[in-house]
C-alpha positions as CSV (number, residue, x, y, z in Angstrom):
1,M,18.5,22.9,3.9
2,K,18.1,20.9,0.8
3,R,18.0,17.2,1.1
4,P,20.3,15.0,-1.1
5,S,18.6,14.3,-4.4
6,L,17.1,10.9,-5.1
7,F,17.4,11.5,-8.8
8,P,19.8,13.4,-11.0
9,L,18.6,16.7,-12.5
10,T,16.8,15.9,-15.7
11,P,15.4,18.1,-18.4
12,V,11.6,18.6,-18.1
13,P,10.8,17.3,-21.7
14,F,12.6,14.0,-21.0
15,I,10.7,13.6,-17.7
16,A,7.4,14.4,-19.3
17,S,8.0,11.9,-22.1
18,L,9.1,9.2,-19.7
19,L,6.0,9.6,-17.6
20,L,3.8,9.4,-20.6
21,L,5.5,6.2,-21.8
22,L,5.1,4.7,-18.3
23,L,1.5,5.7,-17.7
24,L,0.0,5.7,-21.2
25,P,-1.0,2.0,-21.3
26,I,-2.7,2.3,-17.9
27,A,-4.3,5.6,-18.6
28,L,-5.8,4.2,-21.8
29,G,-7.5,1.4,-19.9
30,H,-5.0,-1.4,-19.8
31,P,-7.2,-4.5,-20.0
32,N,-5.1,-6.8,-17.7
33,P,-3.2,-6.2,-14.5
34,L,0.4,-5.3,-14.9
35,Q,2.6,-8.0,-13.5
36,P,5.1,-6.9,-10.7
37,A,8.7,-6.4,-11.8
38,S,9.7,-9.0,-9.3
39,P,7.6,-11.6,-7.3
40,L,5.8,-10.2,-4.3
41,V,5.2,-11.9,-1.0
42,S,1.6,-13.1,-0.5
43,I,-0.6,-11.9,2.4
44,P,-3.2,-14.7,2.9
45,P,-6.1,-14.8,5.3
46,G,-5.0,-15.5,8.8
47,T,-2.1,-13.0,8.7
48,S,-1.6,-10.8,11.8
49,F,-2.0,-7.1,11.2
50,Q,-1.3,-3.9,13.0
51,I,-2.2,-0.4,11.8
52,Q,-0.9,2.8,13.5
53,L,-1.3,6.2,11.9
54,S,-0.9,8.4,15.0
55,G,1.3,8.6,18.0
56,D,4.7,7.2,18.6
57,V,5.0,4.0,16.7
58,D,4.9,1.0,19.0
59,T,7.2,-1.6,17.4
60,S,6.8,-4.1,20.2
61,L,3.5,-5.5,19.0
62,P,3.6,-8.8,17.2
63,A,2.3,-8.5,13.7
64,R,3.3,-9.9,10.3
65,V,1.9,-6.9,8.6
66,Y,2.5,-3.4,10.0
67,E,0.8,-0.4,8.4
68,L,2.3,3.0,9.1
69,D,2.1,6.6,7.6
70,L,4.2,7.0,4.5
71,F,5.2,10.6,5.3
72,D,5.6,10.5,9.0
73,T,7.4,7.2,9.6
74,P,11.2,7.3,9.5
75,R,13.2,4.9,7.4
76,E,14.8,3.5,10.6
77,T,11.5,2.3,11.9
78,I,10.6,0.6,8.7
79,S,14.0,-1.0,8.5
80,Y,13.7,-2.3,12.1
81,L,10.3,-3.8,11.5
82,K,11.5,-5.5,8.4
83,S,14.5,-6.9,10.1
84,R,12.1,-8.5,12.6
85,G,10.2,-10.2,9.9
86,S,7.3,-7.8,9.4
87,I,5.9,-6.7,6.0
88,V,5.6,-2.9,6.1
89,I,2.7,-1.2,4.3
90,C,2.8,2.5,4.0
91,Y,-0.4,4.6,4.1
92,F,-1.2,7.6,2.0
93,S,-4.4,9.1,0.6
94,A,-4.8,8.6,-3.2
95,G,-8.3,10.0,-3.4
96,S,-8.1,13.1,-1.3
97,F,-5.9,16.2,-0.9
98,E,-4.4,16.9,2.5
99,D,-3.1,20.4,2.9
100,W,-0.5,19.5,5.5
101,R,1.4,17.0,3.3
102,E,4.8,18.2,2.1
103,D,3.8,17.7,-1.6
104,A,0.6,19.7,-1.3
105,C,1.9,22.3,-3.7
106,A,2.1,19.8,-6.5
107,F,-1.7,19.5,-6.7
108,P,-3.4,21.9,-9.2
109,N,-6.4,23.7,-7.9
110,H,-8.8,22.2,-10.5
111,V,-8.4,18.7,-9.1
112,K,-9.4,19.8,-5.6
113,G,-13.1,19.2,-4.7
114,K,-15.3,19.6,-1.7
115,K,-14.1,19.0,1.9
116,L,-14.3,15.6,3.5
117,D,-16.8,15.6,6.3
118,D,-15.1,15.6,9.8
119,W,-11.6,15.8,8.3
120,P,-10.2,19.3,8.5
121,G,-7.8,20.3,5.7
122,E,-8.8,17.5,3.5
123,C,-10.9,17.5,0.3
124,W,-11.8,15.1,-2.5
125,L,-9.7,14.8,-5.6
126,D,-11.0,14.6,-9.2
127,V,-9.7,11.1,-9.9
128,R,-10.9,11.4,-13.5
129,D,-7.9,13.5,-14.2
130,T,-5.2,10.9,-14.3
131,N,-2.9,13.2,-16.3
132,A,-2.6,15.5,-13.3
133,L,-2.8,12.9,-10.5
134,G,-0.8,10.1,-12.1
135,P,2.7,11.7,-11.8
136,I,1.9,12.9,-8.2
137,M,0.9,9.4,-7.1
138,R,3.8,7.8,-8.8
139,A,6.1,10.2,-6.9
140,R,4.5,9.0,-3.7
141,L,5.0,5.4,-4.7
142,L,8.6,6.1,-5.5
143,L,9.0,7.6,-2.0
144,A,7.5,4.5,-0.5
145,K,10.0,2.4,-2.5
146,S,12.9,4.6,-1.4
147,K,12.0,4.3,2.3
148,G,11.8,0.5,2.1
149,C,8.1,0.0,2.3
150,D,7.0,-3.4,1.1
151,G,3.7,-2.1,-0.1
152,V,1.1,0.7,0.1
153,D,-2.4,1.3,1.3
154,P,-3.9,4.1,-0.8
155,D,-6.9,5.6,1.0
156,N,-10.1,7.2,-0.3
157,M,-10.3,5.1,-3.4
158,D,-14.1,5.0,-3.4
159,A,-15.2,8.6,-4.3
160,F,-17.6,7.2,-6.9
161,S,-19.8,5.9,-4.1
162,N,-20.5,9.5,-3.1
163,K,-22.7,11.9,-4.9
164,A,-21.2,14.8,-6.9
165,S,-22.8,17.2,-4.5
166,K,-20.6,15.7,-1.8
167,T,-17.3,15.3,-3.7
168,G,-17.6,18.1,-6.2
169,F,-17.2,15.8,-9.2
170,P,-19.4,13.4,-11.1
171,I,-17.2,10.4,-10.7
172,S,-18.6,7.1,-12.2
173,S,-17.7,3.6,-11.2
174,S,-15.8,3.4,-14.6
175,D,-13.8,6.4,-13.6
176,Q,-13.0,4.8,-10.3
177,L,-11.9,1.5,-11.8
178,T,-9.6,3.3,-14.2
179,Y,-7.9,5.3,-11.4
180,N,-7.7,2.4,-9.0
181,R,-6.1,0.2,-11.6
182,L,-3.7,3.0,-12.4
183,I,-2.5,3.1,-8.8
184,A,-2.2,-0.7,-8.6
185,D,-0.4,-1.1,-11.9
186,T,2.1,1.7,-11.0
187,A,2.7,0.2,-7.5
188,H,3.3,-3.2,-9.1
189,S,5.7,-1.7,-11.7
190,L,7.8,-0.7,-8.6
191,S,7.4,-4.2,-7.0
192,L,5.2,-2.8,-4.3
193,L,2.2,-4.7,-2.8
194,V,-1.0,-2.7,-2.9
195,A,-4.1,-2.8,-0.8
196,L,-7.6,-2.0,-1.9
197,K,-9.0,0.3,0.7
198,N,-12.8,-0.1,1.3
199,C,-14.4,0.1,-2.2
200,Q,-16.1,-3.2,-1.6
201,D,-18.7,-2.5,-4.3
202,L,-15.9,-2.9,-6.9
203,A,-14.0,-5.6,-5.1
204,R,-14.8,-8.3,-7.7
205,D,-13.7,-6.1,-10.6
206,L,-10.5,-5.0,-8.8
207,L,-9.5,-8.4,-7.3
208,P,-6.9,-9.2,-10.0
209,W,-5.2,-5.8,-9.5
210,F,-4.9,-5.8,-5.7
211,D,-3.0,-8.0,-3.3
212,F,-5.2,-7.7,-0.2
213,L,-8.1,-5.7,1.2
214,V,-8.3,-3.3,4.0
215,T,-11.9,-2.4,5.2
216,E,-13.3,-0.1,7.9
217,E,-16.5,-0.9,9.8
218,C,-17.8,-3.6,7.5
219,V,-19.6,-5.0,10.5
220,Q,-21.1,-1.6,11.5
221,Y,-22.4,-1.1,7.9
222,R,-23.1,-4.8,7.1
223,E,-20.7,-4.9,4.2
224,C,-18.4,-7.8,5.3
225,E,-19.8,-10.3,2.8
226,Q,-18.7,-8.1,-0.2
227,G,-15.0,-8.5,0.9
228,T,-15.0,-12.2,1.0
229,V,-14.2,-12.4,-2.7
230,F,-10.6,-11.5,-1.6
231,V,-10.6,-14.2,1.1
232,R,-11.8,-16.9,-1.3
233,A,-9.0,-15.9,-3.6
234,G,-6.4,-16.4,-0.8
235,K,-5.9,-12.7,-0.2
236,A,-6.4,-11.3,3.3
237,N,-9.2,-8.9,4.3
238,F,-8.1,-6.8,7.2
239,N,-11.1,-5.1,8.9
240,I,-11.0,-2.3,11.4
241,E,-14.0,-1.5,13.6
242,Y,-14.3,1.6,15.8
243,K,-17.7,1.0,17.5
244,G,-19.8,-1.9,18.8
245,S,-19.3,-5.0,20.9
246,L,-16.0,-6.8,20.3
247,Q,-17.8,-10.1,20.7
248,H,-20.3,-9.2,17.9
249,I,-17.5,-7.9,15.7
250,C,-15.4,-11.1,16.1
251,R,-18.3,-13.5,15.7
252,T,-19.3,-11.8,12.4
253,T,-15.8,-11.6,10.9
254,N,-14.4,-14.9,12.1
255,A,-17.3,-16.7,10.4
256,L,-16.1,-15.1,7.1
257,N,-12.4,-15.7,7.8
258,I,-11.8,-11.9,7.9
259,D,-9.0,-10.7,10.1
260,A,-10.6,-8.1,12.3
261,Q,-9.7,-5.9,15.2
262,K,-11.2,-3.0,17.1
263,K,-9.3,0.3,17.1
264,H,-9.6,3.8,18.4
265,I,-10.7,6.3,15.7
266,D,-7.3,8.0,16.0
267,L,-5.6,4.8,14.9
268,D,-3.0,4.9,17.6
269,A,-1.2,1.7,18.7
270,R,-4.1,0.3,20.8
271,R,-6.0,-2.7,19.4
272,E,-8.2,-5.6,20.4
273,L,-7.8,-8.6,18.1
274,C,-10.4,-11.2,17.1
275,K,-7.9,-14.0,16.6
276,T,-4.8,-15.5,18.1
277,Y,-1.8,-15.4,15.7
278,G,1.5,-17.2,15.7
279,D,3.0,-16.0,12.4
280,I,5.6,-13.7,14.0
281,G,7.1,-13.0,17.4
282,G,7.2,-9.8,19.3
283,G,6.5,-8.1,22.6
284,S,3.5,-8.6,24.9
285,G,0.9,-8.7,22.1
286,A,-2.8,-9.0,22.2
287,R,-4.4,-12.3,23.1
288,G,-7.6,-13.5,21.4
289,S,-9.8,-16.4,20.8
290,A,-10.8,-17.2,17.3
291,G,-13.9,-18.9,18.6
292,A,-15.0,-16.7,21.4
293,G,-13.7,-13.4,20.0
294,A,-12.0,-12.5,23.3
295,S,-10.1,-9.2,23.4
296,G,-6.5,-8.7,24.3
297,P,-5.0,-6.0,26.4
298,A,-4.9,-2.5,25.1
299,N,-1.3,-1.6,24.2
300,G,0.3,1.8,24.7
301,T,2.2,4.0,22.3
302,D,5.7,4.0,23.8
303,G,7.9,3.2,20.8
304,A,10.3,4.2,18.1
305,G,8.8,7.6,17.4
306,A,7.1,8.7,14.3
307,G,9.0,11.9,13.3
308,G,11.1,12.3,10.3
309,G,11.0,10.3,7.1
310,R,10.7,13.2,4.8
311,G,11.7,13.3,1.2
312,I,8.6,13.6,-1.1
313,G,9.6,17.1,-2.0
314,D,12.7,16.0,-3.7
315,V,10.8,13.2,-5.5
316,I,8.0,15.5,-6.7
317,G,10.4,18.1,-7.8
318,K,12.4,15.7,-9.9
319,I,9.4,14.0,-11.5
320,L,7.2,17.1,-12.1
321,F,9.6,19.9,-12.5
322,G,13.1,18.4,-13.1
323,R,14.5,20.3,-10.1
324,Q,15.0,20.0,-6.3
325,M,12.3,21.6,-4.2
326,E,13.0,23.6,-1.1
């Protein structure tokens, strides 16, 4: 069954012209960050954070910022969390192709590169081709807006740090800067917050474009210092570790005012926090000690459920083809 259209049927030439007008200043290397259409809430250091990308969403955990999967999370879950006072960030990959996503058919073959290690069904994207990827990513951002997401966390935005033999494309730091700024400017044009995911090597250059930083294993790889440029600017750095001693993780990140936690690699609801937060209420949340780095109890995944929340097909169809997709 076809879902109700989010946009009226529009002739292809008009859509193409509109997209060119919207994306041209960015694609040509817009020198300054695009200001959001309306003021956005700030996410400063010391903000509580929960990320869950698998399993039934546990909405009982106290967190000011909740990060959930853009495609799999139903609107009802997003709406509930926002009514409780949480900022909802929606995750999607902007730098890789995932063959199970409902908009997979929108990606032309020439932008698909080599497979990501240890991630079946996923391959690198040629982020140099903003003409091909720009409209697809804009459609995803429109989906995030339509579902009520307050912001987005576009993943795999650091392809340039890998050799061409690994990604399939000779992506330079300049290419990466152009693409990442395109994503940020497009998000801000829709009044969406946007996270810089990893990519610490370009953190200083991208600081004006991004609202907060999400890093993985900065302690494990000794990269935490690079992210402090965001912290010093009053923007949170949320760090996720999968291995190592919680005490060591917390001692390292607390000293830099990074908001860290230890998670399972599947990114289910379980978490062990490095700090105690009081910025939002909730269920029986994790305890922590900012000084000692004590862990809190692991939390299960009984919650609102993660099914549903589809609709990207309609958005992609309207933007790229001027029609509704099956």
